[in-house]
N, C-alpha and C positions, 0 to 999 in steps of 0.2 A: 593724451592723444589728440596728435595731429587730424589735418583735414588730408593726411595723404592717401587715405585709405578710399578706393575707387568706389564707383554706384555700384549696388548688388546685381547690377544682369550683366557686372565685368568677371568672365573666368580666374583674372587674377586680380585680386583687390588691395596687394602690398606685393613688392620685390625689392627686397634691401640692394642697394646698389654693388656694395661691398659683399656679397656673400660669391664667391665662385664654384658653381655646380660643379664644376667640370671639375673638381679636387674630391667628389663626394666617390667613395666607395661601402659606404656600408648607408641603409635605411632603415631608422630604427621606427617599427608601425605599432602605434594601438591600435587596439582591434577592436571593439564595441564602441563605434560611431565613428568609426576611421575606413575599415574596410569592410566591416559589415553590419547592422544592426539589428540586435537580438539574434535571431536565426537566421534572417536573411541578408545574404549577401551581395550588396551592392553590384551590379551589373557589369560595372566597368573595372571592378576590380579584378577579375582575373586576367584580362588583357596588359595590366598593368605590373601583375607580377612578370609576365610573359616580354613583355619591353625592357625592364628591369636585368633579367636576364640575358636578352640579347647585345645589352649594352655593358657587361660586365660590373654588373653593381648587386653585392649582395644585398640580403636583409636581415631584419631580428623581427618576429614578432613578441610584442611585450604588454603586458596587461595590469594593470591594478585589482582583476577580478580574482580574487583570491578563493572562490566558491569552488572553483574544480580545480584540480591538478594540472601541474605541469603535461605529465600523460596524456589526460582528459583533454585538454585546450589542442594536444599534438592529434589528438582522433579527430575532433572535430574542425580543426583546418584542413584534414586529409581531407574526409565526408564533405566540405562544401566544395570539391577540388582544386584544392591548392597546394603547393607542394614544401613539407617543410620537415625537418627532422628534428630530433629531440637536443639537437643542438644549438636550433635557432630560436628555441620558445623560453620566454623568462617570462614570469609571475613577481607578485610582490612577495607572494611565498617563499622562493628563490634566492629576494634578497635578504627578507627573514631571517630565511637558514645561516647566511651568511652575516648575517650581523649577529644572531646566537652564536656562531662558532667564535666571533672577533670577542665579544664583550659575556658570553658566559658558555665560556666553553667546560665547565661540569657539569651543567645541569642537563639531567636524563630526565627525568619528572614533570609535565609537564601538562596544564589542563587546555584546552584548544575550544574556546568556542569557534566553532567553524564545521563545513558538511563532513559526513565522512569522508570524502574523496581525499580533503585536507588532512584530516586527522590520519587518514593510512599514511600521506604522503611525511608527516612527519615521523611516522612508525619507518617508513622506509631509510628517512635518515638517524635510523637509529633514539629515537625518542619514546620514551614512555609513557601513554594516556593516562591519565589518571580521571574517571567519568565522577559527576554529583552524582552518584550510586555507593561511592569507595565510601566505609566509614574508620579505615584504619589509616589512611595513610591521606599525605595532601599532597600538592602538586609544588615545587619547588619554582613555578614560573606560571602567569598566563598569558595566552596570546587569542587575543580577536580579532577575527575575522569576517570575512563577509558570507555571513551563513543562512543560508535559503530556506535552512529546516530547523527554523532556532525555536525553541520553546520558552518556554515562561522560569522552567523548572533548572534549567540548564541555565538562564540569561543570570538568575538569582544565581546561583551556584558559582556563577561566574564573579559575578557584582562583589559577593559576599568576600571570596578569597582576594581579590584586589581591594577591597576597603578591611582587610587584616595584613594588608603591606607586602604581601607578594609584589615582586615584580611583574607587570606587563609591557605588555609590547602587544601592538596592534600592525598587521599586514599595510595597512594604506587607509589615507583622509576621507576617501570617496563617499557622500551623505549619500548617492544616489547613483544607484545600477542602470544607465540605459537600456529599451526596451523598445519595442516595436511591436507588444502589448499594449491595451489602454488601462495601463495601475504606473503605480509609482512602487519601484523593488529601493527598498529602506535597505540603504549600503553600511561598509563598517565604520565609517565617519559617525551618522547618525548614533549607532549603537554608542561607541568611544563618548558621545557628547553625554547622551543619558549615564551610563557610569561616572561618568565626571560630576553627574545634576548629582549621584548618591552620595557618592564616596569621597569627593573633591580630588579627586586622583586622574592626572592627564596620563597616556602611556609612555613611558621611559623612550621611546622611541618608537616612529613609521616607518619601517624600512623602502618603501615603495613609495611610488611618483607624491611628490617633486622631492625628493632625498637626492640627490646627485651621486651619487652611490648607486643607482639602478644604471643610470647610462655609462657609469664610469669605468664600473665590471664588464661591460662591453668593449670597454675603449681598454681596458688593459687586456682583453682575453684577445682580440684583434689587432693587436698596438696600430692603436689609431691615432690619429691626431686631431686634435679637436673641429678642423675645417676640412677633416675626410668622412664626417658624419652628421646625420639631419637626425633629429627628432621629429616624426609626424604627427597628429592625435588632433583631435579633435575638442580638447578641455585645455580650459587658460590656466586653472590654476592647478594640476596639475601635470599635462601636458608640457606646454609652452614653460611654467615656471620650472620646472626641473633643468627644461633647454636651458635658462636662464641664468638657475645654480651652476650646470655643468659647462658653460659658454659653450653650446655649440648651436648651430642653426638651429630656431622652431620652424617647423610650418605646421600652422593653423590651418585644417581644413574645415568648410562647415557644414559636414554633412551628421553630426552630432549634436551634441549639448551647445556650443558654441556660437552666437551671433557676433555679427559686426557691431550690433549696441552694444552688447553685454565685453567684447571687446575692446572699445572706447571706454567703457566705463572703470574696466580693469586696470588700463594706464600702464599695461603690458606691451611691448611693438615685438612682435615676431616679427624673425626673418622673412616671413612669406606669407599671406594671407591669401588661402586659395579657395574655391567652391569645392573641391574634391581631389581627391590622389590622382586622377586622369591626368589634372590638370598637369600637376608633378612630373608627372611621367612625360610630357611630351616636353616641359622644360627641362629636364636634364638629358632628353635624347638629341635636344640641340645643344646642351651644352659640351656635350659628350661629342659631338658631329663638328662641332667650331673648333675644338683642343688639335 
């Protein structure tokens, strides 16, 4: 990482001069750490989305957090006072459904190490839930997610079935979920590490960020070119790594996990490094005005 990043008191720390912001048609926003933290909306967030609507830029809400269904996230976004429809909310579970349909189209009976909300979403997609108390049936496949209701018994059962060789997919790799509370929220990636330590197995796929197909699906859905969409987030190894893999502009904001120091250590160079999404909105307005 070069010294091209500006001092921390400057709202724009880096802007790749080759990026043409006037071409941007859709902005994909990570949620926790980017537009809010925990249950607290950043004060500048509402104005950002009002600005995007005024200048004709559409947006998608995207999160790796699989503890809630897409329906629940839509409710949360609306409750925060932001505009959203089911069409522009994408989670790592959404990417997981797509992966399973592609690679395991005949699988119906699964065990989900996840919340009741997520298990209900799998049921809505046509899957039959096998629970840890079932003594007559076994799952055909195991899905590990961010389970905020995790119990020791369920963890042991999922690990047992994975150890027995059942196909195993995890929704996303995050080890910690951002929060505004004085605690650490142990996330899906940490549970994967535990399971690997016990069974020696890694998941066959992790469809959430940084898998490039998570944003690639959005590009296909709206027929967008690589220079017409951008990924905005606060995490280097998921948000910015996915942007790099998909070859779309990555915008790192410093309102969540990442700092300028951790960015330098990562070796990645996002196209923009900004204090927050309000700065991005200002840059997009200037670019669209000059167009």
